[in-house]
C-alpha positions in Angstrom: -46.4 26.8 -3.8 -44.8 26.2 -7.2 -48.2 25.1 -8.6 -49.9 28.3 -7.4 -47.1 30.4 -8.9 -47.4 28.4 -12.2 -51.1 28.9 -12.2 -50.9 32.7 -11.5 -48.1 33.1 -14.1 -49.9 31.0 -16.7 -53.2 32.8 -16.1 -51.6 36.2 -16.4 -49.9 35.3 -19.7 -53.1 33.7 -21.1 -55.1 36.8 -20.1 -52.7 39.0 -22.1 -52.8 36.8 -25.1 -56.6 36.5 -24.9 -57.0 40.3 -24.8 -54.7 40.7 -27.8 -56.6 38.0 -29.7 -59.8 39.9 -29.1 -58.1 43.1 -30.4 -57.1 41.3 -33.5 -60.6 39.9 -34.0 -61.9 43.4 -33.6 -59.6 44.6 -36.4 -60.8 41.7 -38.5 -64.4 42.8 -37.8 -63.7 46.2 -39.3 -62.3 44.8 -42.5 -65.6 44.0 -44.2 -66.4 47.7 -44.1 -63.2 48.4 -46.0 -63.1 45.5 -48.4 -65.7 45.6 -51.1 -64.2 42.9 -53.4 -66.1 39.6 -53.0 -62.9 37.6 -53.7 -61.0 39.2 -50.8 -64.0 38.9 -48.5 -63.9 35.2 -49.3 -60.1 35.1 -48.6 -60.9 36.7 -45.2 -63.5 34.0 -44.4 -61.2 31.2 -45.4 -58.4 32.8 -43.3 -60.8 32.6 -40.2 -61.5 29.0 -41.1 -57.8 28.3 -40.9 -57.6 30.3 -37.7 -60.1 27.9 -36.1 -58.1 24.9 -37.3 -54.9 26.5 -36.1 -56.3 27.2 -32.7 -57.6 23.6 -32.4 -54.2 22.1 -33.4 -52.3 24.6 -31.2 -54.5 23.5 -28.2 -53.4 19.9 -28.8 -49.8 20.4 -29.7 -48.9 23.7 -28.0 -50.7 23.2 -24.7 -50.7 19.4 -24.4 -47.6 18.4 -26.4 -49.4 15.9 -28.7 -48.2 16.3 -32.3 -51.2 15.2 -34.5 -51.1 15.3 -38.3 -54.9 15.0 -38.6 -56.4 18.5 -38.2 -57.3 18.7 -41.9 -58.7 15.2 -41.7 -61.1 16.1 -38.9 -62.2 19.3 -40.8 -63.0 17.1 -43.7 -65.0 14.7 -41.5 -67.0 17.7 -40.2 -67.6 19.1 -43.7 -68.8 15.7 -45.1 -71.0 15.0 -42.0 -73.1 18.1 -42.5 -72.8 17.8 -46.3 -74.0 14.2 -46.4 -76.8 14.8 -44.0 -78.1 17.7 -46.2 -77.5 15.9 -49.5 -79.1 12.5 -48.6 -81.6 13.3 -45.9 -82.3 17.1 -46.2 -81.1 17.8 -42.6 -81.1 21.5 -41.9 -77.6 23.1 -41.8 -77.8 24.0 -38.0 -78.4 20.4 -37.1 -75.8 19.3 -39.6 -73.2 21.5 -38.1 -74.1 20.2 -34.6 -73.8 16.7 -35.9 -70.4 17.5 -37.4 -69.1 18.6 -34.1 -70.4 15.5 -32.3 -69.1 13.1 -35.0 -65.7 14.7 -35.3 -65.4 14.9 -31.5 -66.6 11.3 -31.1 -64.1 10.0 -33.7 -61.4 12.0 -32.0 -62.4 10.4 -28.6 -62.1 6.9 -30.0 -58.9 7.6 -31.9 -57.5 9.3 -28.9 -58.1 6.3 -26.7 -56.2 4.2 -29.3 -53.2 6.3 -30.2 -52.5 8.6 -27.2 -50.4 6.0 -25.5 -48.0 6.6 -28.4 -45.5 9.4 -28.4 -43.5 11.5 -30.8 -43.2 10.3 -34.4 -45.3 7.2 -33.7 -48.3 9.4 -32.8 -47.7 11.7 -35.7 -47.5 8.8 -38.2 -50.6 7.1 -36.7 -52.7 10.2 -37.0 -51.4 10.9 -40.5 -52.3 7.3 -41.5 -55.8 7.8 -40.1 -56.3 11.1 -42.0 -55.1 9.5 -45.3 -57.4 6.5 -44.8 -60.4 8.7 -44.2 -59.5 10.8 -47.3 -59.2 7.7 -49.5 -62.4 6.1 -48.1 -64.3 9.3 -48.9 -62.7 9.7 -52.3 -63.5 6.1 -53.3 -67.1 6.0 -51.9 -68.4 7.6 -55.1 -72.0 6.3 -54.8 -72.4 7.9 -51.3 -70.0 10.8 -51.2 -69.6 11.5 -55.0 -65.9 11.1 -54.4 -63.6 13.5 -56.2 -66.5 15.0 -58.1 -67.4 16.9 -54.9 -70.5 17.1 -52.8 -72.9 20.0 -53.1 -73.8 21.6 -49.8 -76.5 24.2 -49.2 -75.6 27.7 -48.1 -76.8 29.3 -44.9 -76.3 33.0 -45.7 -76.7 35.2 -48.7 -73.7 37.5 -48.6 -70.0 37.1 -47.9 -70.1 39.9 -45.4 -72.6 37.9 -43.3 -70.3 34.8 -43.6 -67.4 37.0 -42.4 -69.2 37.9 -39.2 -70.5 34.3 -38.7 -67.0 32.9 -38.9 -65.7 35.8 -36.7 -68.3 35.1 -34.0 -67.5 31.4 -34.0 -63.7 32.2 -33.8 -64.3 34.5 -30.9 -66.4 31.9 -29.2 -63.6 29.3 -29.7 -61.1 31.7 -28.2 -63.3 32.4 -25.2 -63.8 28.7 -24.6 -60.1 27.9 -24.9 -59.2 30.8 -22.6 -61.6 29.7 -19.9 -60.4 26.1 -20.2 -56.7 27.1 -19.9 -57.4 29.2 -16.8 -59.0 26.2 -15.1 -57.3 23.2 -13.4 -57.7 21.3 -16.6 -55.5 23.8 -18.4 -52.9 23.3 -15.6 -53.1 19.5 -16.0 -52.6 19.8 -19.8 -49.6 22.1 -19.5 -48.1 19.8 -16.9 -48.5 16.8 -19.2 -46.8 18.9 -22.0 -43.9 19.9 -19.8 -43.2 16.5 -18.2 -45.7 13.6 -18.6 -44.0 11.3 -16.2 -43.9 14.0 -13.4 -47.5 14.9 -14.1 -48.5 11.2 -13.7 -46.5 11.0 -10.4 -48.5 13.9 -9.1 -51.8 12.2 -9.7 -52.7 13.7 -13.1 -54.7 11.2 -15.2 -52.5 11.6 -18.2 -54.4 9.4 -20.7 -57.8 10.9 -19.7 -56.7 14.5 -20.2 -54.7 13.8 -23.4 -57.8 12.0 -24.8 -60.0 15.0 -23.7 -57.7 17.4 -25.5 -57.6 15.3 -28.6 -61.4 15.0 -28.7 -61.9 18.7 -28.2 -59.4 19.6 -30.8 -61.1 17.3 -33.3 -64.5 18.7 -32.4 -63.3 22.3 -33.1 -61.8 21.2 -36.4 -65.1 19.5 -37.3 -67.0 22.7 -36.5 -64.6 24.7 -38.7 -65.0 22.2 -41.5 -68.8 22.2 -41.3 -68.9 26.0 -41.5 -66.5 26.0 -44.4 -68.7 23.5 -46.2 -71.8 25.7 -46.0 -69.7 28.7 -47.2 -67.9 27.0 -50.1 -71.1 25.1 -51.1 -68.9 22.2 -52.2 -66.7 19.8 -50.4 -64.2 17.3 -51.7 -61.5 15.0 -50.3 -58.9 17.7 -51.0 -60.0 19.2 -47.7 -58.1 16.4 -46.0 -54.8 16.6 -47.9 -51.6 16.5 -45.9 -50.6 19.9 -47.5 -53.6 21.4 -45.7 -52.3 20.1 -42.4 -48.8 21.4 -43.3 -50.3 24.8 -43.9 -52.1 24.7 -40.5 -48.9 23.7 -38.7 -46.9 26.5 -40.4 -49.6 29.0 -39.3 -49.1 28.0 -35.7 -45.3 27.9 -35.7 -45.0 31.2 -37.5 -47.7 32.9 -35.3 -46.5 31.4 -32.0 -47.1 27.9 -30.7 -48.5 27.6 -27.2 -50.2 31.0 -27.2 -53.8 32.0 -27.7 -53.1 34.8 -30.2 -50.4 33.2 -32.2 -52.5 30.9 -34.3 -54.8 33.8 -35.3 -51.8 36.0 -36.3 -50.3 33.1 -38.3 -53.5 32.1 -40.0 -54.3 35.6 -41.2 -50.8 36.3 -42.3 -50.0 33.0 -43.9 -53.3 32.5 -45.8 -53.4 36.1 -47.1 -49.8 35.8 -48.2 -50.5 32.5 -49.8 -53.2 34.2 -51.9 -50.8 37.0 -52.9 -48.2 34.3 -53.9 -50.7 32.2 -55.8 -49.3 33.3 -59.1 -46.0 31.7 -58.3 -47.6 28.2 -57.9 -46.0 25.7 -55.6 -43.2 28.0 -54.6 -45.5 29.4 -51.9 -45.2 26.1 -50.0 -41.4 26.4 -50.2 -41.5 29.9 -48.8 -43.7 28.8 -45.8 -41.5 25.7 -45.2 -38.4 27.9 -45.0 -40.2 30.3 -42.7 -41.2 27.4 -40.4 -37.6 26.3 -40.3 -36.3 29.8 -39.5 -39.0 30.4 -36.8 -38.6 26.9 -35.2 -34.8 27.4 -35.1 -34.4 31.1 -34.1 -37.8 32.4 -32.9 -39.5 29.7 -30.9 -42.2 32.0 -29.7 -43.1 33.1 -33.3 -44.3 36.5 -34.4 -46.4 36.9 -31.2 -43.2 36.4 -29.1 -41.4 39.1 -31.1 -44.4 41.5 -30.8 -44.9 40.7 -27.1 -41.3 41.6 -26.2 -41.3 44.7 -28.4 -44.7 46.1 -27.4 -45.4 44.9 -23.8 -42.1 44.1 -22.1 -43.5 45.0 -18.6 -46.9 43.3 -19.1 -45.4 39.9 -19.6 -43.1 40.0 -16.5 -45.7 38.3 -14.3 -45.9 35.4 -16.8 -42.2 34.5 -16.2 -42.0 31.9 -13.5 -38.7 30.8 -12.0 -38.0 27.2 -11.1 -38.6 25.7 -7.7 
């Protein structure tokens, strides 16, 4: 009975969050008609790139409870996969993007099988080490990757407005996929693992299998985002995998609302646009976001979405509140 109640409550909450995420995406879809400046159109595209990475990391950390420090590393892997295929073998961008998803997801699957028996800081440090090793390998393989010089990548569209709608379409597709997954039994298993791994295992949930699945899927989405970004930016470098990029992704999720479908999109759009506005103050923008993460993690665990949810729809979220057994 408690499982049925949990499923109904979680489904209701996920449905509300999914609908609001689509509303937010619809608003983003209108912006290219309002913004005529190519620079700010580019900012919008990169914000959606970060929204995909934030959604991928949130799926792993917010819904499965696995704290990885490698989302930017997997985005870098995806970007270099399609970039290297195009640069050395003239592989078309669509095939390169597909290969990026497969390679990033495959590496995530292998890495997940190795590290997901670890917990807490051990998992975080292991994934951080992996991301740094990959960044250093790419940066030092000058003959193959061109290292810090950067790798030229062909574009796939001619105008930034077109890129806006491409990234938006992929972001919506990612949201739909995550929503359907979270409404299924798999989503219930993942949330059970997050809430109490030992209890989930005692109920017959294959903990390592589903943790590995979540890790691989999160890596695949990150690889997809990285591949799309590569064809937008026309140049990729090891800077894509910097730990500061991962820190930015985590701050987006925490500020927007961890463990929600709409929070990462809110956080990505708000944080990245604010970062561009604060670019003139240099490294202080990172200090500002770090302080915001501390404040939200301490006082507003549900992030901006939680605040908006209680302010705008107090009655709509009542079915999502499930009492204990």
